[in-house]
C-alpha positions in Angstrom: -3.8 -6.0 14.0 -3.3 -3.5 11.1 0.0 -3.4 9.3 1.1 -0.1 7.7 4.0 0.8 5.6 5.2 4.4 5.4 7.6 5.5 2.6 9.0 8.9 1.7 8.4 10.1 -1.9 6.3 8.7 -4.7 7.2 5.9 -7.0 7.9 7.2 -10.5 7.9 3.9 -12.3 4.4 2.6 -13.4 5.7 -0.9 -13.6 6.8 -0.8 -9.9 3.5 0.8 -8.9 1.5 -2.0 -10.7 3.5 -4.7 -8.8 3.2 -2.9 -5.5 -0.6 -2.6 -6.1 -0.8 -6.3 -6.9 1.0 -7.5 -3.7 -0.9 -4.9 -1.6 -4.2 -6.4 -3.0 -2.9 -10.0 -2.3 -1.9 -9.0 1.3 -5.5 -7.7 1.9 -6.7 -11.3 1.8 -4.6 -12.1 4.9 -4.4 -9.0 7.0 -5.5 -5.3 7.0 -2.6 -3.5 5.2 -2.0 0.0 4.0 0.9 1.7 2.2 1.1 5.4 2.7 3.5 7.7 0.8 4.9 10.8 2.6 5.4 13.6 0.1 9.0 14.5 -0.8 10.5 17.4 1.2 10.4 20.6 -0.9 13.6 22.5 -1.8 16.0 19.9 -0.5 18.9 21.5 -2.4 18.9 24.3 0.3 18.9 21.8 3.2 21.7 20.0 4.9 21.5 16.2 5.2 20.5 16.6 8.9 17.8 19.2 8.1 16.3 16.9 5.4 16.3 14.0 7.8 14.7 16.1 10.5 12.0 17.4 8.2 11.3 13.8 6.9 11.4 12.6 10.5 8.7 15.1 11.6 6.5 14.0 8.7 7.0 10.3 9.7 6.3 11.0 13.4 3.1 12.9 12.6 1.7 9.7 11.1 2.5 7.5 14.0 0.2 7.0 17.0 1.5 6.6 20.5 0.2 3.0 20.6 1.8 2.0 17.3 4.7 -0.5 17.3 7.2 1.1 14.9 9.8 -0.9 13.0 12.4 0.9 10.8 13.7 -0.7 7.6 17.3 0.2 8.3 20.6 -1.1 7.0 21.8 -1.7 10.6 18.7 -3.7 11.6 18.3 -7.4 12.2 18.3 -9.6 9.1 15.9 -12.5 8.6 15.3 -15.3 6.2 11.8 -15.3 4.8 10.8 -18.1 7.3 12.5 -16.1 10.1 10.6 -13.0 9.1 7.3 -14.9 9.1 8.1 -16.0 12.7 8.9 -12.4 13.6 5.6 -11.3 12.1 3.7 -14.0 14.0 5.1 -12.8 17.3 3.8 -9.4 16.6 0.4 -10.8 15.5 0.2 -12.7 18.8 1.2 -9.7 20.9 -2.1 -8.0 20.9 -0.8 -4.7 19.4 -3.3 -2.7 17.3 -1.0 -1.4 14.6 2.4 -2.4 13.4 4.1 0.3 11.3 7.1 -0.3 9.1 9.0 2.7 7.8 11.2 3.3 4.8 13.3 6.4 5.3 14.5 9.0 2.8 17.9 9.0 1.0 19.9 9.7 4.2 18.0 7.4 6.5 16.2 8.5 9.7 16.4 11.4 12.1 17.5 10.8 15.7 13.8 11.4 16.8 12.6 8.6 14.6 15.3 6.3 15.9 14.3 7.2 19.5 10.6 6.4 18.7 11.3 3.1 17.0 10.6 -0.2 18.7 12.9 -2.1 16.4 14.9 -2.2 13.1 15.1 -4.8 10.4 17.4 -4.9 7.3 16.2 -6.6 4.1 19.7 -7.0 2.8 23.3 -5.8 3.3 23.0 -4.3 -0.2 21.5 -0.9 -0.9 18.3 -0.6 -3.0 16.4 2.4 -4.1 13.6 3.4 -1.8 11.2 2.6 -4.6 12.4 -1.0 -5.0 12.4 -1.6 -1.3 8.7 -0.9 -1.2 8.0 -3.7 -3.6 10.5 -6.1 -2.0 9.1 -5.5 1.5 5.5 -5.8 0.5 6.3 -9.0 -1.3 8.1 -10.3 1.8 5.1 -9.5 3.9 2.9 -11.4 1.5 5.3 -14.3 1.5 5.4 -14.3 5.3 1.6 -14.7 5.5 1.7 -17.6 2.9 4.4 -19.3 5.0 2.3 -18.9 8.1 -0.7 -20.4 6.3 1.4 -23.3 4.8 0.5 -22.1 1.3 2.8 -23.1 -1.7 3.8 -19.6 -2.8 7.0 -19.7 -0.8 8.4 -22.6 -2.8 7.7 -21.2 -6.3 
């Protein structure tokens, strides 16, 4: 199974990029993983919140295959402990799906079309974080989940 993370807009902090790259590289030892950035929508000042979500939604849906299992990182999603998330991940690994796609939305969340396409939603916290920070947090949690599944000591550091 391949795991893919989609996120809107580029990271503008070199320090965050370096950490994201580090955890992405670490993840590669456990599973095929890719992180893809969807370019920011142009001229957002002229768009309503709904129009912006719809345009971002179209860009997201263009990158999703019909066979993909799509999980949205959404504030109203299910919350897990790190061990619970590793169990959640293991169930997907055992399910025989080809690609598991996690999606980080834009500043206003997801369009109704993206919600309709989604197979599930998870929340990393009840708190709100910048979309740039969420990338790092999520990739680190994916890495942590694999170390938990392999009984490696990282989780307890």
